[in-house]
C-alpha positions as CSV (number, residue, x, y, z in Angstrom):
1,X,18.1,12.1,-8.3
2,X,18.3,10.1,-5.1
3,X,15.1,11.7,-3.9
4,X,13.2,10.4,-7.0
5,X,14.7,7.0,-6.4
6,X,13.6,7.0,-2.8
7,X,10.1,8.2,-3.7
8,X,9.7,5.5,-6.4
9,X,11.1,2.7,-4.1
10,X,8.8,3.8,-1.3
11,X,5.8,4.0,-3.6
12,X,6.5,0.5,-4.9
13,X,6.7,-1.0,-1.4
14,X,3.6,0.9,-0.3
15,X,1.5,-0.7,-3.0
16,X,2.7,-4.3,-2.5
17,X,0.1,-5.1,0.3
18,X,-2.7,-3.7,-1.9
19,X,-1.6,-5.9,-4.8
20,X,-1.5,-8.9,-2.6
21,X,-4.9,-8.1,-1.2
22,X,-6.3,-7.7,-4.8
23,X,-4.8,-11.0,-5.8
24,X,-6.4,-12.9,-2.9
25,X,-9.8,-11.2,-3.5
26,X,-9.9,-11.9,-7.2
27,X,-11.9,-14.9,-8.5
28,X,-10.1,-18.2,-7.8
29,X,-8.5,-20.1,-10.6
30,X,-10.8,-22.8,-12.0
31,X,-9.9,-26.3,-10.8
32,X,-10.4,-27.9,-14.2
33,X,-8.2,-30.2,-16.2
34,X,-7.5,-27.2,-18.4
35,X,-5.8,-25.4,-15.5
36,X,-2.4,-26.3,-16.9
37,X,-3.3,-24.5,-20.2
38,X,-3.9,-21.3,-18.1
39,X,-0.3,-21.2,-16.8
40,X,0.7,-20.0,-20.3
41,X,-1.9,-17.1,-20.2
42,X,-0.5,-13.7,-21.2
43,X,-0.6,-12.5,-17.6
44,X,2.4,-14.5,-16.6
45,X,4.8,-13.2,-19.2
46,X,3.5,-9.7,-18.7
47,X,4.4,-9.8,-15.0
48,X,8.0,-10.7,-15.7
49,X,8.5,-9.5,-19.2
50,X,10.7,-6.6,-20.4
51,X,9.5,-3.1,-19.4
52,X,8.4,-1.0,-22.4
53,X,8.9,2.7,-22.6
54,X,5.1,3.1,-22.2
55,X,5.2,1.1,-19.0
56,X,8.1,3.2,-17.7
57,X,6.0,6.3,-18.2
58,X,2.9,4.6,-16.6
59,X,5.0,3.4,-13.7
60,X,6.4,6.9,-13.1
61,X,2.9,8.4,-13.2
62,X,1.6,5.8,-10.8
63,X,4.5,6.0,-8.4
64,X,4.3,9.7,-8.0
65,X,0.6,9.4,-7.3
66,X,1.1,6.5,-4.9
67,X,3.6,8.6,-3.0
68,X,1.1,11.4,-2.7
69,X,-1.5,9.0,-1.3
70,X,1.1,7.4,1.1
71,X,1.9,10.9,2.5
72,X,-1.8,12.0,2.7
73,X,-2.6,12.2,6.4
74,X,-6.3,13.0,5.7
75,X,-6.8,9.5,4.2
76,X,-7.3,6.7,6.7
77,X,-4.6,4.0,6.4
78,X,-7.2,1.4,5.8
79,X,-8.2,3.2,2.6
80,X,-4.8,3.9,1.2
81,X,-4.1,0.4,-0.3
82,X,-7.2,0.6,-2.5
83,X,-6.4,4.2,-3.6
84,X,-2.8,3.2,-4.4
85,X,-4.0,0.2,-6.5
86,X,-6.5,2.6,-8.2
87,X,-3.6,5.0,-9.0
88,X,-1.6,2.1,-10.7
89,X,-4.7,1.1,-12.6
90,X,-5.5,4.7,-13.6
91,X,-2.0,5.0,-15.0
92,X,-2.6,1.9,-17.1
93,X,-0.9,-0.8,-15.0
94,X,-2.2,-3.6,-12.9
95,X,-1.1,-3.5,-9.2
96,X,0.8,-6.7,-9.9
97,X,2.7,-5.2,-12.9
98,X,3.4,-2.1,-11.0
99,X,5.0,-4.2,-8.2
100,X,6.9,-6.3,-10.7
101,X,8.4,-3.2,-12.4
102,X,9.2,-1.8,-8.9
103,X,11.1,-4.9,-8.0
104,X,12.8,-5.0,-11.3
105,X,14.0,-1.4,-11.0
106,X,15.7,-2.3,-7.7
107,X,18.0,-4.8,-9.4
108,X,18.3,-3.2,-12.8
109,X,20.2,0.1,-12.8
110,X,19.3,0.8,-16.4
111,X,15.6,0.4,-15.7
112,X,16.0,2.5,-12.5
113,X,17.5,5.3,-14.5
114,X,14.8,5.2,-17.2
115,X,12.1,5.4,-14.5
116,X,13.9,8.2,-12.6
117,X,14.2,10.2,-15.8
118,X,10.5,9.7,-16.6
119,X,9.5,10.8,-13.0
120,X,11.9,13.8,-13.1
121,X,10.4,14.9,-16.4
122,X,6.9,14.6,-15.0
123,X,7.8,16.6,-11.9
124,X,9.5,19.2,-14.1
125,X,6.5,19.5,-16.3
126,X,4.4,20.0,-13.1
127,X,7.0,22.6,-11.9
128,X,8.0,20.4,-9.0
129,X,11.3,19.1,-10.0
130,X,13.7,18.5,-7.1
131,X,16.1,21.4,-6.9
132,X,14.1,23.4,-9.4
133,X,13.7,26.3,-6.9
134,X,17.4,26.3,-6.0
135,X,20.0,28.4,-7.9
């Protein structure tokens, strides 16, 4: 189980620079008098809100894929950030939400266990569960 936790933590940290790059490359916030109204946009609560079961599953899927990308020696380092962000998006999460969940799991043991269970189930379904080849 520690291996899964290490993989998930590493995957989260690996994606952090990609999310920050995407944030700075996105279109700038409009400088209008309505800007204060945009601070209550749904994106803010989503980034810090409770993690649903669907998001746990999405996070586990993305984290396992991010870990593969991180370990891939054939992919240039400069390309890994974009591929990792694409893995999060492909799993149904924004890079920002992926990172928010990753940070939350580090301080929330219950969330950490939920994510580890989801990742273990995914690995078992793929026949790659840690210790599955051991007696």
